[in-house]
PDB file of N, CA, C and O in Angstrom:
ATOM      1  N   MET A   1     194.248 127.242 125.339  1.00  0.00           N
ATOM      2  CA  MET A   1     193.943 127.958 124.115  1.00  0.00           C
ATOM      3  C   MET A   1     195.086 127.834 123.104  1.00  0.00           C
ATOM      4  O   MET A   1     194.852 127.613 121.916  1.00  0.00           O
ATOM      5  N   LEU A   2     196.321 127.979 123.586  1.00  0.00           N
ATOM      6  CA  LEU A   2     197.465 127.868 122.691  1.00  0.00           C
ATOM      7  C   LEU A   2     197.549 126.475 122.080  1.00  0.00           C
ATOM      8  O   LEU A   2     197.912 126.330 120.913  1.00  0.00           O
ATOM      9  N   ARG A   3     197.219 125.463 122.852  1.00  0.00           N
ATOM     10  CA  ARG A   3     197.245 124.086 122.335  1.00  0.00           C
ATOM     11  C   ARG A   3     196.217 123.910 121.220  1.00  0.00           C
ATOM     12  O   ARG A   3     196.439 123.135 120.290  1.00  0.00           O
ATOM     13  N   MET A   4     195.117 124.609 121.306  1.00  0.00           N
ATOM     14  CA  MET A   4     194.096 124.505 120.266  1.00  0.00           C
ATOM     15  C   MET A   4     194.528 125.239 118.996  1.00  0.00           C
ATOM     16  O   MET A   4     194.177 124.830 117.889  1.00  0.00           O
ATOM     17  N   LEU A   5     195.283 126.310 119.157  1.00  0.00           N
ATOM     18  CA  LEU A   5     195.729 127.092 118.008  1.00  0.00           C
ATOM     19  C   LEU A   5     196.970 126.509 117.340  1.00  0.00           C
ATOM     20  O   LEU A   5     197.216 126.777 116.164  1.00  0.00           O
ATOM     21  N   ALA A   6     197.739 125.731 118.055  1.00  0.00           N
ATOM     22  CA  ALA A   6     199.004 125.217 117.526  1.00  0.00           C
ATOM     23  C   ALA A   6     198.829 124.467 116.209  1.00  0.00           C
ATOM     24  O   ALA A   6     199.572 124.758 115.271  1.00  0.00           O
ATOM     25  N   PRO A   7     197.894 123.521 116.072  1.00  0.00           N
ATOM     26  CA  PRO A   7     197.743 122.829 114.780  1.00  0.00           C
ATOM     27  C   PRO A   7     197.358 123.789 113.650  1.00  0.00           C
ATOM     28  O   PRO A   7     197.829 123.645 112.521  1.00  0.00           O
ATOM     29  N   PHE A   8     196.514 124.752 113.953  1.00  0.00           N
ATOM     30  CA  PHE A   8     196.103 125.726 112.955  1.00  0.00           C
ATOM     31  C   PHE A   8     197.292 126.576 112.492  1.00  0.00           C
ATOM     32  O   PHE A   8     197.468 126.803 111.295  1.00  0.00           O
ATOM     33  N   LEU A   9     198.098 127.038 113.438  1.00  0.00           N
ATOM     34  CA  LEU A   9     199.265 127.846 113.103  1.00  0.00           C
ATOM     35  C   LEU A   9     200.295 127.042 112.329  1.00  0.00           C
ATOM     36  O   LEU A   9     200.940 127.563 111.419  1.00  0.00           O
ATOM     37  N   LEU A  10     200.450 125.783 112.685  1.00  0.00           N
ATOM     38  CA  LEU A  10     201.367 124.910 111.957  1.00  0.00           C
ATOM     39  C   LEU A  10     200.905 124.734 110.518  1.00  0.00           C
ATOM     40  O   LEU A  10     201.714 124.786 109.591  1.00  0.00           O
ATOM     41  N   ALA A  11     199.612 124.528 110.330  1.00  0.00           N
ATOM     42  CA  ALA A  11     199.060 124.373 108.981  1.00  0.00           C
ATOM     43  C   ALA A  11     199.290 125.630 108.154  1.00  0.00           C
ATOM     44  O   ALA A  11     199.657 125.534 106.983  1.00  0.00           O
ATOM     45  N   LEU A  12     199.082 126.794 108.731  1.00  0.00           N
ATOM     46  CA  LEU A  12     199.334 128.050 108.018  1.00  0.00           C
ATOM     47  C   LEU A  12     200.801 128.190 107.630  1.00  0.00           C
ATOM     48  O   LEU A  12     201.121 128.632 106.527  1.00  0.00           O
ATOM     49  N   ALA A  13     201.678 127.815 108.534  1.00  0.00           N
ATOM     50  CA  ALA A  13     203.113 127.892 108.248  1.00  0.00           C
ATOM     51  C   ALA A  13     203.491 126.958 107.108  1.00  0.00           C
ATOM     52  O   ALA A  13     204.279 127.329 106.239  1.00  0.00           O
ATOM     53  N   LEU A  14     202.943 125.762 107.102  1.00  0.00           N
ATOM     54  CA  LEU A  14     203.243 124.806 106.037  1.00  0.00           C
ATOM     55  C   LEU A  14     202.711 125.278 104.693  1.00  0.00           C
ATOM     56  O   LEU A  14     203.356 125.072 103.666  1.00  0.00           O
ATOM     57  N   ILE A  15     201.558 125.900 104.688  1.00  0.00           N
ATOM     58  CA  ILE A  15     201.013 126.445 103.445  1.00  0.00           C
ATOM     59  C   ILE A  15     201.939 127.541 102.915  1.00  0.00           C
ATOM     60  O   ILE A  15     202.191 127.612 101.712  1.00  0.00           O
ATOM     61  N   GLY A  16     202.433 128.374 103.785  1.00  0.00           N
ATOM     62  CA  GLY A  16     203.358 129.428 103.384  1.00  0.00           C
ATOM     63  C   GLY A  16     204.644 128.874 102.803  1.00  0.00           C
ATOM     64  O   GLY A  16     205.143 129.386 101.801  1.00  0.00           O
ATOM     65  N   VAL A  17     205.187 127.836 103.418  1.00  0.00           N
ATOM     66  CA  VAL A  17     206.403 127.200 102.912  1.00  0.00           C
ATOM     67  C   VAL A  17     206.146 126.577 101.554  1.00  0.00           C
ATOM     68  O   VAL A  17     206.981 126.697 100.658  1.00  0.00           O
ATOM     69  N   ALA A  18     205.021 125.920 101.381  1.00  0.00           N
ATOM     70  CA  ALA A  18     204.689 125.296 100.096  1.00  0.00           C
ATOM     71  C   ALA A  18     204.544 126.345  99.006  1.00  0.00           C
ATOM     72  O   ALA A  18     205.000 126.133  97.882  1.00  0.00           O
ATOM     73  N   ALA A  19     203.931 127.450  99.313  1.00  0.00           N
ATOM     74  CA  ALA A  19     203.773 128.510  98.315  1.00  0.00           C
ATOM     75  C   ALA A  19     205.123 129.083  97.909  1.00  0.00           C
ATOM     76  O   ALA A  19     205.352 129.359  96.731  1.00  0.00           O
ATOM     77  N   ALA A  20     206.016 129.262  98.871  1.00  0.00           N
ATOM     78  CA  ALA A  20     207.338 129.799  98.568  1.00  0.00           C
ATOM     79  C   ALA A  20     208.185 128.803  97.784  1.00  0.00           C
ATOM     80  O   ALA A  20     209.082 129.205  97.043  1.00  0.00           O
ATOM     81  N   ALA A  21     207.914 127.521  97.938  1.00  0.00           N
ATOM     82  CA  ALA A  21     208.710 126.497  97.272  1.00  0.00           C
ATOM     83  C   ALA A  21     208.313 126.293  95.817  1.00  0.00           C
ATOM     84  O   ALA A  21     209.039 125.649  95.061  1.00  0.00           O
ATOM     85  N   ARG A  22     207.165 126.837  95.418  1.00  0.00           N
ATOM     86  CA  ARG A  22     206.751 126.684  94.021  1.00  0.00           C
ATOM     87  C   ARG A  22     207.785 127.300  93.106  1.00  0.00           C
ATOM     88  O   ARG A  22     208.309 128.379  93.385  1.00  0.00           O
ATOM     89  N   ALA A  23     208.073 126.629  92.035  1.00  0.00           N
ATOM     90  CA  ALA A  23     209.032 127.151  91.076  1.00  0.00           C
ATOM     91  C   ALA A  23     208.412 128.310  90.306  1.00  0.00           C
ATOM     92  O   ALA A  23     207.228 128.285  89.967  1.00  0.00           O
ATOM     93  N   GLU A  24     209.215 129.311  90.039  1.00  0.00           N
ATOM     94  CA  GLU A  24     208.762 130.402  89.207  1.00  0.00           C
ATOM     95  C   GLU A  24     208.693 129.904  87.774  1.00  0.00           C
ATOM     96  O   GLU A  24     209.406 128.973  87.401  1.00  0.00           O
ATOM     97  N   CYS A  25     207.847 130.513  86.981  1.00  0.00           N
ATOM     98  CA  CYS A  25     207.626 130.056  85.617  1.00  0.00           C
ATOM     99  C   CYS A  25     207.863 131.205  84.641  1.00  0.00           C
ATOM    100  O   CYS A  25     207.374 132.316  84.847  1.00  0.00           O
ATOM    101  N   TYR A  26     208.605 130.931  83.595  1.00  0.00           N
ATOM    102  CA  TYR A  26     208.931 131.904  82.567  1.00  0.00           C
ATOM    103  C   TYR A  26     208.834 131.239  81.205  1.00  0.00           C
ATOM    104  O   TYR A  26     208.847 130.014  81.092  1.00  0.00           O
ATOM    105  N   ALA A  27     208.736 132.070  80.174  1.00  0.00           N
ATOM    106  CA  ALA A  27     208.768 131.561  78.807  1.00  0.00           C
ATOM    107  C   ALA A  27     209.575 132.530  77.957  1.00  0.00           C
ATOM    108  O   ALA A  27     209.603 133.730  78.231  1.00  0.00           O
ATOM    109  N   ASP A  28     210.226 132.013  76.932  1.00  0.00           N
ATOM    110  CA  ASP A  28     210.819 132.893  75.942  1.00  0.00           C
ATOM    111  C   ASP A  28     210.028 132.721  74.652  1.00  0.00           C
ATOM    112  O   ASP A  28     209.489 131.650  74.374  1.00  0.00           O
ATOM    113  N   TYR A  29     209.969 133.784  73.879  1.00  0.00           N
ATOM    114  CA  TYR A  29     209.082 133.803  72.718  1.00  0.00           C
ATOM    115  C   TYR A  29     209.663 134.709  71.636  1.00  0.00           C
ATOM    116  O   TYR A  29     210.591 135.481  71.879  1.00  0.00           O
ATOM    117  N   LYS A  30     209.092 134.594  70.432  1.00  0.00           N
ATOM    118  CA  LYS A  30     209.407 135.489  69.323  1.00  0.00           C
ATOM    119  C   LYS A  30     208.118 136.163  68.901  1.00  0.00           C
ATOM    120  O   LYS A  30     207.052 135.548  68.885  1.00  0.00           O
ATOM    121  N   ALA A  31     208.234 137.460  68.553  1.00  0.00           N
ATOM    122  CA  ALA A  31     207.056 138.227  68.158  1.00  0.00           C
ATOM    123  C   ALA A  31     207.423 139.164  67.015  1.00  0.00           C
ATOM    124  O   ALA A  31     208.600 139.407  66.746  1.00  0.00           O
ATOM    125  N   LYS A  32     206.386 139.692  66.339  1.00  0.00           N
ATOM    126  CA  LYS A  32     206.612 140.613  65.222  1.00  0.00           C
ATOM    127  C   LYS A  32     205.529 141.684  65.185  1.00  0.00           C
ATOM    128  O   LYS A  32     204.461 141.544  65.781  1.00  0.00           O
ATOM    129  N   THR A  33     205.840 142.747  64.471  1.00  0.00           N
ATOM    130  CA  THR A  33     204.843 143.739  64.075  1.00  0.00           C
ATOM    131  C   THR A  33     204.952 143.868  62.563  1.00  0.00           C
ATOM    132  O   THR A  33     205.994 143.572  61.979  1.00  0.00           O
ATOM    133  N   ASP A  34     203.890 144.304  61.944  1.00  0.00           N
ATOM    134  CA  ASP A  34     203.894 144.562  60.501  1.00  0.00           C
ATOM    135  C   ASP A  34     203.822 146.066  60.277  1.00  0.00           C
ATOM    136  O   ASP A  34     203.285 146.806  61.101  1.00  0.00           O
ATOM    137  N   ASP A  35     204.363 146.499  59.168  1.00  0.00           N
ATOM    138  CA  ASP A  35     204.249 147.878  58.693  1.00  0.00           C
ATOM    139  C   ASP A  35     204.695 148.899  59.710  1.00  0.00           C
ATOM    140  O   ASP A  35     203.841 149.611  60.239  1.00  0.00           O
ATOM    141  N   PRO A  36     205.941 149.020  60.015  1.00  0.00           N
ATOM    142  CA  PRO A  36     207.050 148.296  59.427  1.00  0.00           C
ATOM    143  C   PRO A  36     207.277 146.952  60.126  1.00  0.00           C
ATOM    144  O   PRO A  36     206.914 146.760  61.287  1.00  0.00           O
ATOM    145  N   LEU A  37     207.877 146.052  59.394  1.00  0.00           N
ATOM    146  CA  LEU A  37     208.187 144.747  59.970  1.00  0.00           C
ATOM    147  C   LEU A  37     209.272 144.911  61.034  1.00  0.00           C
ATOM    148  O   LEU A  37     210.355 145.433  60.768  1.00  0.00           O
ATOM    149  N   ARG A  38     208.954 144.457  62.231  1.00  0.00           N
ATOM    150  CA  ARG A  38     209.925 144.431  63.327  1.00  0.00           C
ATOM    151  C   ARG A  38     209.785 143.094  64.018  1.00  0.00           C
ATOM    152  O   ARG A  38     208.690 142.538  64.099  1.00  0.00           O
ATOM    153  N   LEU A  39     210.892 142.580  64.516  1.00  0.00           N
ATOM    154  CA  LEU A  39     210.911 141.305  65.231  1.00  0.00           C
ATOM    155  C   LEU A  39     211.528 141.513  66.605  1.00  0.00           C
ATOM    156  O   LEU A  39     212.384 142.379  66.785  1.00  0.00           O
ATOM    157  N   HIS A  40     211.091 140.717  67.569  1.00  0.00           N
ATOM    158  CA  HIS A  40     211.792 140.723  68.850  1.00  0.00           C
ATOM    159  C   HIS A  40     211.697 139.356  69.512  1.00  0.00           C
ATOM    160  O   HIS A  40     210.772 138.573  69.295  1.00  0.00           O
ATOM    161  N   TYR A  41     212.711 139.123  70.330  1.00  0.00           N
ATOM    162  CA  TYR A  41     212.794 137.930  71.176  1.00  0.00           C
ATOM    163  C   TYR A  41     212.631 138.439  72.601  1.00  0.00           C
ATOM    164  O   TYR A  41     213.280 139.410  72.990  1.00  0.00           O
ATOM    165  N   GLY A  42     211.770 137.794  73.382  1.00  0.00           N
ATOM    166  CA  GLY A  42     211.549 138.256  74.740  1.00  0.00           C
ATOM    167  C   GLY A  42     211.427 137.123  75.731  1.00  0.00           C
ATOM    168  O   GLY A  42     211.251 135.961  75.366  1.00  0.00           O
ATOM    169  N   VAL A  43     211.524 137.489  76.990  1.00  0.00           N
ATOM    170  CA  VAL A  43     211.322 136.567  78.107  1.00  0.00           C
ATOM    171  C   VAL A  43     210.223 137.176  78.969  1.00  0.00           C
ATOM    172  O   VAL A  43     210.233 138.375  79.247  1.00  0.00           O
ATOM    173  N   ILE A  44     209.283 136.346  79.388  1.00  0.00           N
ATOM    174  CA  ILE A  44     208.113 136.815  80.117  1.00  0.00           C
ATOM    175  C   ILE A  44     207.867 135.926  81.326  1.00  0.00           C
ATOM    176  O   ILE A  44     208.059 134.712  81.260  1.00  0.00           O
ATOM    177  N   ALA A  45     207.442 136.528  82.428  1.00  0.00           N
ATOM    178  CA  ALA A  45     207.062 135.770  83.623  1.00  0.00           C
ATOM    179  C   ALA A  45     205.608 135.328  83.461  1.00  0.00           C
ATOM    180  O   ALA A  45     204.763 136.097  83.001  1.00  0.00           O
ATOM    181  N   LEU A  46     205.332 134.102  83.839  1.00  0.00           N
ATOM    182  CA  LEU A  46     203.981 133.555  83.728  1.00  0.00           C
ATOM    183  C   LEU A  46     203.450 133.166  85.101  1.00  0.00           C
ATOM    184  O   LEU A  46     204.209 132.706  85.954  1.00  0.00           O
ATOM    185  N   PRO A  47     202.148 133.348  85.317  1.00  0.00           N
ATOM    186  CA  PRO A  47     201.559 132.831  86.547  1.00  0.00           C
ATOM    187  C   PRO A  47     201.491 131.307  86.472  1.00  0.00           C
ATOM    188  O   PRO A  47     201.534 130.731  85.384  1.00  0.00           O
ATOM    189  N   GLU A  48     201.387 130.671  87.606  1.00  0.00           N
ATOM    190  CA  GLU A  48     201.410 129.209  87.666  1.00  0.00           C
ATOM    191  C   GLU A  48     200.361 128.573  86.753  1.00  0.00           C
ATOM    192  O   GLU A  48     200.632 127.559  86.111  1.00  0.00           O
ATOM    193  N   GLU A  49     199.170 129.162  86.693  1.00  0.00           N
ATOM    194  CA  GLU A  49     198.101 128.562  85.884  1.00  0.00           C
ATOM    195  C   GLU A  49     198.360 128.662  84.380  1.00  0.00           C
ATOM    196  O   GLU A  49     197.718 127.956  83.602  1.00  0.00           O
ATOM    197  N   ALA A  50     199.277 129.515  83.963  1.00  0.00           N
ATOM    198  CA  ALA A  50     199.598 129.641  82.540  1.00  0.00           C
ATOM    199  C   ALA A  50     200.904 128.958  82.188  1.00  0.00           C
ATOM    200  O   ALA A  50     201.427 129.162  81.092  1.00  0.00           O
ATOM    201  N   CYS A  51     201.429 128.171  83.069  1.00  0.00           N
ATOM    202  CA  CYS A  51     202.730 127.528  82.873  1.00  0.00           C
ATOM    203  C   CYS A  51     202.587 126.183  82.175  1.00  0.00           C
ATOM    204  O   CYS A  51     203.150 125.183  82.622  1.00  0.00           O
ATOM    205  N   THR A  52     201.838 126.160  81.083  1.00  0.00           N
ATOM    206  CA  THR A  52     201.668 124.952  80.275  1.00  0.00           C
ATOM    207  C   THR A  52     201.811 125.337  78.810  1.00  0.00           C
ATOM    208  O   THR A  52     201.596 126.495  78.453  1.00  0.00           O
ATOM    209  N   PRO A  53     202.170 124.380  77.954  1.00  0.00           N
ATOM    210  CA  PRO A  53     202.285 124.684  76.519  1.00  0.00           C
ATOM    211  C   PRO A  53     200.965 125.138  75.894  1.00  0.00           C
ATOM    212  O   PRO A  53     200.970 125.815  74.866  1.00  0.00           O
ATOM    213  N   GLU A  54     199.846 124.775  76.501  1.00  0.00           N
ATOM    214  CA  GLU A  54     198.549 125.182  75.959  1.00  0.00           C
ATOM    215  C   GLU A  54     198.167 126.596  76.395  1.00  0.00           C
ATOM    216  O   GLU A  54     197.636 127.366  75.595  1.00  0.00           O
ATOM    217  N   ALA A  55     198.431 126.941  77.645  1.00  0.00           N
ATOM    218  CA  ALA A  55     197.996 128.226  78.187  1.00  0.00           C
ATOM    219  C   ALA A  55     198.980 129.364  77.936  1.00  0.00           C
ATOM    220  O   ALA A  55     198.558 130.508  77.761  1.00  0.00           O
ATOM    221  N   ALA A  56     200.262 129.083  77.915  1.00  0.00           N
ATOM    222  CA  ALA A  56     201.279 130.133  77.782  1.00  0.00           C
ATOM    223  C   ALA A  56     201.097 130.972  76.517  1.00  0.00           C
ATOM    224  O   ALA A  56     201.136 132.198  76.614  1.00  0.00           O
ATOM    225  N   PRO A  57     200.903 130.384  75.345  1.00  0.00           N
ATOM    226  CA  PRO A  57     200.758 131.224  74.145  1.00  0.00           C
ATOM    227  C   PRO A  57     199.585 132.205  74.220  1.00  0.00           C
ATOM    228  O   PRO A  57     199.697 133.342  73.762  1.00  0.00           O
ATOM    229  N   ARG A  58     198.475 131.774  74.790  1.00  0.00           N
ATOM    230  CA  ARG A  58     197.316 132.673  74.902  1.00  0.00           C
ATOM    231  C   ARG A  58     197.643 133.872  75.786  1.00  0.00           C
ATOM    232  O   ARG A  58     197.346 135.012  75.427  1.00  0.00           O
ATOM    233  N   LEU A  59     198.247 133.617  76.929  1.00  0.00           N
ATOM    234  CA  LEU A  59     198.569 134.700  77.852  1.00  0.00           C
ATOM    235  C   LEU A  59     199.614 135.638  77.263  1.00  0.00           C
ATOM    236  O   LEU A  59     199.472 136.857  77.356  1.00  0.00           O
ATOM    237  N   ILE A  60     200.648 135.090  76.666  1.00  0.00           N
ATOM    238  CA  ILE A  60     201.699 135.925  76.075  1.00  0.00           C
ATOM    239  C   ILE A  60     201.111 136.792  74.966  1.00  0.00           C
ATOM    240  O   ILE A  60     201.394 137.988  74.899  1.00  0.00           O
ATOM    241  N   ALA A  61     200.303 136.203  74.102  1.00  0.00           N
ATOM    242  CA  ALA A  61     199.684 136.963  73.011  1.00  0.00           C
ATOM    243  C   ALA A  61     198.834 138.108  73.553  1.00  0.00           C
ATOM    244  O   ALA A  61     198.865 139.211  73.009  1.00  0.00           O
ATOM    245  N   GLU A  62     198.082 137.860  74.609  1.00  0.00           N
ATOM    246  CA  GLU A  62     197.257 138.911  75.214  1.00  0.00           C
ATOM    247  C   GLU A  62     198.118 140.056  75.740  1.00  0.00           C
ATOM    248  O   GLU A  62     197.792 141.227  75.540  1.00  0.00           O
ATOM    249  N   ARG A  63     199.210 139.718  76.409  1.00  0.00           N
ATOM    250  CA  ARG A  63     200.053 140.752  77.013  1.00  0.00           C
ATOM    251  C   ARG A  63     200.764 141.610  75.977  1.00  0.00           C
ATOM    252  O   ARG A  63     200.821 142.831  76.123  1.00  0.00           O
ATOM    253  N   ILE A  64     201.309 140.990  74.929  1.00  0.00           N
ATOM    254  CA  ILE A  64     202.100 141.756  73.964  1.00  0.00           C
ATOM    255  C   ILE A  64     201.241 142.442  72.915  1.00  0.00           C
ATOM    256  O   ILE A  64     201.698 143.385  72.268  1.00  0.00           O
ATOM    257  N   ASP A  65     200.012 141.990  72.734  1.00  0.00           N
ATOM    258  CA  ASP A  65     199.129 142.568  71.724  1.00  0.00           C
ATOM    259  C   ASP A  65     198.831 144.036  72.003  1.00  0.00           C
ATOM    260  O   ASP A  65     198.607 144.807  71.070  1.00  0.00           O
ATOM    261  N   GLY A  66     198.827 144.424  73.247  1.00  0.00           N
ATOM    262  CA  GLY A  66     198.543 145.808  73.609  1.00  0.00           C
ATOM    263  C   GLY A  66     199.513 146.806  73.001  1.00  0.00           C
ATOM    264  O   GLY A  66     199.179 147.982  72.855  1.00  0.00           O
ATOM    265  N   GLU A  67     200.687 146.364  72.651  1.00  0.00           N
ATOM    266  CA  GLU A  67     201.676 147.234  72.017  1.00  0.00           C
ATOM    267  C   GLU A  67     201.852 146.906  70.546  1.00  0.00           C
ATOM    268  O   GLU A  67     202.833 147.316  69.926  1.00  0.00           O
ATOM    269  N   GLY A  68     200.898 146.161  69.984  1.00  0.00           N
ATOM    270  CA  GLY A  68     200.912 145.886  68.551  1.00  0.00           C
ATOM    271  C   GLY A  68     201.737 144.695  68.100  1.00  0.00           C
ATOM    272  O   GLY A  68     201.939 144.506  66.900  1.00  0.00           O
ATOM    273  N   TRP A  69     202.213 143.895  69.030  1.00  0.00           N
ATOM    274  CA  TRP A  69     203.018 142.727  68.675  1.00  0.00           C
ATOM    275  C   TRP A  69     202.127 141.518  68.430  1.00  0.00           C
ATOM    276  O   TRP A  69     201.082 141.361  69.060  1.00  0.00           O
ATOM    277  N   THR A  70     202.558 140.673  67.508  1.00  0.00           N
ATOM    278  CA  THR A  70     201.891 139.409  67.230  1.00  0.00           C
ATOM    279  C   THR A  70     202.836 138.285  67.637  1.00  0.00           C
ATOM    280  O   THR A  70     203.988 138.250  67.203  1.00  0.00           O
ATOM    281  N   LEU A  71     202.361 137.383  68.454  1.00  0.00           N
ATOM    282  CA  LEU A  71     203.185 136.250  68.887  1.00  0.00           C
ATOM    283  C   LEU A  71     203.437 135.319  67.716  1.00  0.00           C
ATOM    284  O   LEU A  71     202.503 134.901  67.032  1.00  0.00           O
ATOM    285  N   LEU A  72     204.696 134.998  67.490  1.00  0.00           N
ATOM    286  CA  LEU A  72     205.054 134.045  66.444  1.00  0.00           C
ATOM    287  C   LEU A  72     205.238 132.640  67.006  1.00  0.00           C
ATOM    288  O   LEU A  72     204.744 131.661  66.447  1.00  0.00           O
ATOM    289  N   LYS A  73     205.965 132.560  68.136  1.00  0.00           N
ATOM    290  CA  LYS A  73     206.287 131.238  68.664  1.00  0.00           C
ATOM    291  C   LYS A  73     206.730 131.338  70.119  1.00  0.00           C
ATOM    292  O   LYS A  73     207.474 132.245  70.493  1.00  0.00           O
ATOM    293  N   VAL A  74     206.265 130.402  70.930  1.00  0.00           N
ATOM    294  CA  VAL A  74     206.800 130.239  72.283  1.00  0.00           C
ATOM    295  C   VAL A  74     207.957 129.252  72.143  1.00  0.00           C
ATOM    296  O   VAL A  74     207.772 128.114  71.710  1.00  0.00           O
ATOM    297  N   MET A  75     209.136 129.702  72.512  1.00  0.00           N
ATOM    298  CA  MET A  75     210.329 128.879  72.343  1.00  0.00           C
ATOM    299  C   MET A  75     210.416 127.794  73.416  1.00  0.00           C
ATOM    300  O   MET A  75     210.645 126.624  73.107  1.00  0.00           O
ATOM    301  N   ALA A  76     210.230 128.190  74.679  1.00  0.00           N
ATOM    302  CA  ALA A  76     210.356 127.250  75.795  1.00  0.00           C
ATOM    303  C   ALA A  76     209.681 127.824  77.030  1.00  0.00           C
ATOM    304  O   ALA A  76     209.522 129.037  77.169  1.00  0.00           O
ATOM    305  N   ILE A  77     209.293 126.935  77.910  1.00  0.00           N
ATOM    306  CA  ILE A  77     208.786 127.299  79.230  1.00  0.00           C
ATOM    307  C   ILE A  77     209.803 126.745  80.224  1.00  0.00           C
ATOM    308  O   ILE A  77     210.196 125.583  80.126  1.00  0.00           O
ATOM    309  N   PHE A  78     210.231 127.572  81.182  1.00  0.00           N
ATOM    310  CA  PHE A  78     211.335 127.176  82.057  1.00  0.00           C
ATOM    311  C   PHE A  78     211.185 127.834  83.416  1.00  0.00           C
ATOM    312  O   PHE A  78     210.319 128.688  83.610  1.00  0.00           O
ATOM    313  N   ASP A  79     212.032 127.434  84.357  1.00  0.00           N
ATOM    314  CA  ASP A  79     212.001 128.036  85.693  1.00  0.00           C
ATOM    315  C   ASP A  79     213.112 129.080  85.815  1.00  0.00           C
ATOM    316  O   ASP A  79     213.770 129.404  84.827  1.00  0.00           O
ATOM    317  N   ALA A  80     213.318 129.595  86.998  1.00  0.00           N
ATOM    318  CA  ALA A  80     214.270 130.681  87.222  1.00  0.00           C
ATOM    319  C   ALA A  80     215.699 130.313  86.839  1.00  0.00           C
ATOM    320  O   ALA A  80     216.510 131.199  86.571  1.00  0.00           O
ATOM    321  N   ASP A  81     216.017 129.030  86.809  1.00  0.00           N
ATOM    322  CA  ASP A  81     217.373 128.626  86.437  1.00  0.00           C
ATOM    323  C   ASP A  81     217.728 129.036  85.011  1.00  0.00           C
ATOM    324  O   ASP A  81     218.908 129.184  84.694  1.00  0.00           O
ATOM    325  N   GLY A  82     216.734 129.220  84.149  1.00  0.00           N
ATOM    326  CA  GLY A  82     217.005 129.569  82.753  1.00  0.00           C
ATOM    327  C   GLY A  82     217.003 131.056  82.458  1.00  0.00           C
ATOM    328  O   GLY A  82     217.192 131.456  81.309  1.00  0.00           O
ATOM    329  N   LEU A  83     216.793 131.880  83.466  1.00  0.00           N
ATOM    330  CA  LEU A  83     216.675 133.321  83.223  1.00  0.00           C
ATOM    331  C   LEU A  83     217.969 133.981  82.772  1.00  0.00           C
ATOM    332  O   LEU A  83     217.995 134.645  81.736  1.00  0.00           O
ATOM    333  N   GLU A  84     219.023 133.810  83.521  1.00  0.00           N
ATOM    334  CA  GLU A  84     220.255 134.555  83.255  1.00  0.00           C
ATOM    335  C   GLU A  84     220.827 134.273  81.875  1.00  0.00           C
ATOM    336  O   GLU A  84     221.354 135.180  81.230  1.00  0.00           O
ATOM    337  N   GLU A  85     220.735 133.048  81.418  1.00  0.00           N
ATOM    338  CA  GLU A  85     221.301 132.730  80.100  1.00  0.00           C
ATOM    339  C   GLU A  85     220.527 133.394  78.965  1.00  0.00           C
ATOM    340  O   GLU A  85     221.023 133.460  77.841  1.00  0.00           O
ATOM    341  N   ARG A  86     219.313 133.888  79.243  1.00  0.00           N
ATOM    342  CA  ARG A  86     218.480 134.525  78.217  1.00  0.00           C
ATOM    343  C   ARG A  86     218.450 136.050  78.339  1.00  0.00           C
ATOM    344  O   ARG A  86     217.937 136.727  77.448  1.00  0.00           O
ATOM    345  N   ARG A  87     218.982 136.587  79.411  1.00  0.00           N
ATOM    346  CA  ARG A  87     218.890 138.021  79.681  1.00  0.00           C
ATOM    347  C   ARG A  87     219.472 138.872  78.551  1.00  0.00           C
ATOM    348  O   ARG A  87     218.810 139.797  78.080  1.00  0.00           O
ATOM    349  N   THR A  88     220.664 138.584  78.121  1.00  0.00           N
ATOM    350  CA  THR A  88     221.323 139.384  77.094  1.00  0.00           C
ATOM    351  C   THR A  88     220.588 139.292  75.764  1.00  0.00           C
ATOM    352  O   THR A  88     220.399 140.307  75.094  1.00  0.00           O
ATOM    353  N   SER A  89     220.178 138.105  75.377  1.00  0.00           N
ATOM    354  CA  SER A  89     219.476 137.932  74.102  1.00  0.00           C
ATOM    355  C   SER A  89     218.147 138.676  74.068  1.00  0.00           C
ATOM    356  O   SER A  89     217.754 139.190  73.020  1.00  0.00           O
ATOM    357  N   ALA A  90     217.461 138.739  75.182  1.00  0.00           N
ATOM    358  CA  ALA A  90     216.151 139.393  75.229  1.00  0.00           C
ATOM    359  C   ALA A  90     216.276 140.913  75.299  1.00  0.00           C
ATOM    360  O   ALA A  90     215.357 141.620  74.886  1.00  0.00           O
ATOM    361  N   GLY A  91     217.366 141.419  75.801  1.00  0.00           N
ATOM    362  CA  GLY A  91     217.581 142.857  75.845  1.00  0.00           C
ATOM    363  C   GLY A  91     216.432 143.605  76.512  1.00  0.00           C
ATOM    364  O   GLY A  91     216.064 143.304  77.648  1.00  0.00           O
ATOM    365  N   ASP A  92     215.860 144.592  75.792  1.00  0.00           N
ATOM    366  CA  ASP A  92     214.764 145.405  76.333  1.00  0.00           C
ATOM    367  C   ASP A  92     213.500 144.591  76.594  1.00  0.00           C
ATOM    368  O   ASP A  92     212.613 145.043  77.318  1.00  0.00           O
ATOM    369  N   TYR A  93     213.412 143.417  76.024  1.00  0.00           N
ATOM    370  CA  TYR A  93     212.210 142.587  76.179  1.00  0.00           C
ATOM    371  C   TYR A  93     212.381 141.490  77.231  1.00  0.00           C
ATOM    372  O   TYR A  93     211.627 140.516  77.254  1.00  0.00           O
ATOM    373  N   PHE A  94     213.372 141.657  78.094  1.00  0.00           N
ATOM    374  CA  PHE A  94     213.581 140.748  79.212  1.00  0.00           C
ATOM    375  C   PHE A  94     212.628 141.144  80.332  1.00  0.00           C
ATOM    376  O   PHE A  94     212.811 142.184  80.965  1.00  0.00           O
ATOM    377  N   LEU A  95     211.622 140.330  80.578  1.00  0.00           N
ATOM    378  CA  LEU A  95     210.607 140.543  81.605  1.00  0.00           C
ATOM    379  C   LEU A  95     209.873 141.879  81.439  1.00  0.00           C
ATOM    380  O   LEU A  95     209.430 142.468  82.425  1.00  0.00           O
ATOM    381  N   ARG A  96     209.746 142.352  80.210  1.00  0.00           N
ATOM    382  CA  ARG A  96     209.055 143.612  79.937  1.00  0.00           C
ATOM    383  C   ARG A  96     207.546 143.478  80.125  1.00  0.00           C
ATOM    384  O   ARG A  96     206.894 144.391  80.633  1.00  0.00           O
ATOM    385  N   TYR A  97     207.006 142.356  79.720  1.00  0.00           N
ATOM    386  CA  TYR A  97     205.543 142.169  79.801  1.00  0.00           C
ATOM    387  C   TYR A  97     205.230 141.293  80.973  1.00  0.00           C
ATOM    388  O   TYR A  97     204.062 141.003  81.232  1.00  0.00           O
TER     389      TYR A  97
END
């Protein structure tokens, strides 16, 4: 019985390793509100399916719109290596949404 389960268990383990090896995805962006005019720079975590230049703006706009922000521009899409250098600049908007 164990011999029959071994390939299945190995496959599950490999799937788990592959999932953990996926790079995390983030984007930095600029947004504004009107009346009064306010601007902010933020960093946001993105799911893997939104980690493209086409999908990221739609998702970011949806998330920040709930608080009245309008997305102006997605600056860059990056992995976890780019987080720390952006933390101070993003301030309160670092991974807020």
